[in-house]
N, C-alpha and C positions, 0 to 999 in steps of 0.2 A: 473438655479439652484440658490438657496438662498445662498448668501455669508455670511460667519461668520468671525468676526474679534474679537480679544482679546482686552479688555479694563481693564487696571490695576487701581484699586481704593483703597482708604484707608478709614477706618471709621472716622467719625468726630463728634464733638459736635455741637449741634444746637445753633442758636443765630445770630441775624442780624450783630452785630459787628464782630463776628468770620467769618461770610460769606464774609463781605466786605474785611477783611484782606486777606482771601483766594484769592479773585479776584485780589487784588492788587499784589499778588505774582504769578499770572498767572495760578491760579487754578479755578475750577468751582464746587460749591457745588451741590449735587443732592440727590435723594432718590431712593431706590429700594424697591418695594413692591409687594404683591400679596394678594389674598383673604384669603389664608390659612396660611400666615406667616406674622409676624410683620415687619413693614417697618424699613429699616436701612438707617441712614444718611451716605452718602459717599462723597468723594471729589476726583476729577480726574484732570489731567493736561488739560488745555484748548485745547492744540494742539491735545491731544489724543481723545477728544470727537468729534472734528470737522468732521472726516470721516463718523460719524453716523448721523450728522446733515445736513451738506452741501452736500446732495446727493438726487437724485430723487428716488433712489432704496431702497427697504426695505432690511435691514441687521440684522442678529442676533448678539447680543452682547454676547460674551463669557466673562462674568464679572469675574474678579479675585480680590476678596476682601481679601487682605492680605493672599493669599494662598487658600481661599475658592472659589470654582468654581460654577457659576450659569449662566444659559442661560436666556437672557432677550431680550426685544424689547424696543426701545425708544418710550415712550408713550406721553411725552409732553416736550416742550422746551420753556424757557422764554429768551427773548432778551432785552438788554438795549435799550430803546426808542431813545436814542441819538446816541450812538456809534454802535448799532446793534450787540454788542458782546454777546456771550452766558453767561447768569448769573445764570441759574438754569436748571436742567433737571430731568425728572422722568423716571425710568426704570421699566418695568413690567416683573416679573418673568414668565417664561413659563415652562410647563411640558408636556410630551408626551400625557397624557390622559385628558388634559383640553383645551377646545376650547378658542381661543383668537379672538378679534375683532380689526382689523387694517385697515389702508388705504393703498392700493396698487396702484401705478401709472400705467397708460396705456402707452405702448410703441409700436409705429408702426414700423414694419419691412418690408423689401422687396423693399425699395426705393419708387420712385414716382409711384403712381397708373396709370394704363392705361388711365383712364378718364382724369386725370390731363394733361397727355401728349397730349391729344386731345383738350385741351383748357378748361377743366372743373376745378372746384375748390373743394378742399378737405374741408369738413365741419366736425369738431369734436365736439361732444356733451359732452362726458365724458373724463376727463383727469385723473381721479382717481376713484377707487371704494372702498367702505367700505365693507369689507368681514369678515365673521366669519368662522373659520375652526380650525382643529387640527394643531399643529405646523408642522407636517410632510407634510402637503399640502401647506404650505406657499411658495410663489414664490417672487422673488425680484421685478418683474414687470409682468403685464399682456400683453404679447407680442401678437400682432395681425398683420398678414401678409396682407397688403393692396395693394400689387403689382398688383393683378388682378381686382381691383375694377374699374368698368367702369362708364361712365356718367349715372346717374339715378339709380345706385346701392347703396345699404347700407349694413352695418354689424350691426347685433343686438346681444344683450347679449346672447340670446339663441343659437347663432352660435358658441360660444366659448366652448372649451372642456377642462376645467381645473377641475381636480378631487378634490372633497371635498370642493369646495368654495361655501359659501352661501352669496349671494349678498343682499344688502339692497334696490334694485330697481327691478321692474318687469322684467321677462325674455324677454318681447317684447320691451324693451328699446333700442332705436337706439344709437349706439356708434359713428358711423361716416357714411358719404355718400359723393359721388362726384356729385356735381350739376353744372348746367350751370350758369356762372356769370350773374347777373341781366341785366347788360348793353348789353351783347351779346344776351341774350334771347329777350330783347326788340327790338334789331336791327333785329333779325330774324323775329320777329313778324311784324315789319314795312315792311320788304322785302316781307313777305308773303302777306300782305295786298296790296302792290303795284303790286305784280304779279297777284293777283285776279282782281284788278281794270283793269290792262292791258288786261287781258283775256276777261273781260266784254266788254271793248271798241272794241276789235277785233271782238267779236261776233256781236256787233251792226253794225260795218262797213260791215260785211259780210252778213247781213240780207237783203233780198230783199222783196219788197211788191208784 
C-alpha cells in the first residue's frame, strides 16, 4: 500500500540570497507544479522533507501550503556537492484522472531463494522501474517473492501482476535469476572432464585384442 505523509509548507519569494538565508535557518526552498496549474515557490523545514527523500519507497506527499491541501510526488531533489544536504526540491501535483510517470523501486520478499541455499547466486538486473499510471495504481515498491526461485530459474517483467502499470522496458525483460557461481561451474566442468578421461582409460584397460 502506498504510504501518505503530510508536509507543511509556506509560500516564499524567489531569489538566490533569500534561498541561502532559508538554508542557513534550517529550511529548504522548493517548488510545486503541474501542467495545468502555475508553479508555486514554497519552503519547508529541512527535517520535514527528509522522510520523502531518504527512502527507497515511493510516498505520496499530502502538501499543506498555509491551509491549502494538495497531493504531490517528489519529482526532483538537489543536494549540496560538499555537505550532501538537501538544497532544493520539486513536487509534482497529482490528480485522480491524470497519469504520472515515476520511478518505483524493486523489493524482493520471501527471504533467501531455494537456489541460493543450494549454492547458487542471485543476479538482479533491475533495481528500479520507470512506470506510467494513474495515481490509484501507484505502489510504494514493486514487491517480488523470490523464495521459490531455483538454480537456473528467472523472473521476467511479464510474470508480474500489478494492475495499471505501464513499464518503459519490454515485457520479456529479465528482472532476476539464480545462477551457478562461475568458479563452481568451472570446477564442475573440470570434474566432469576428469571423470570422462577416467572412463576412457578404464575402457582401454578392459579392451582385449
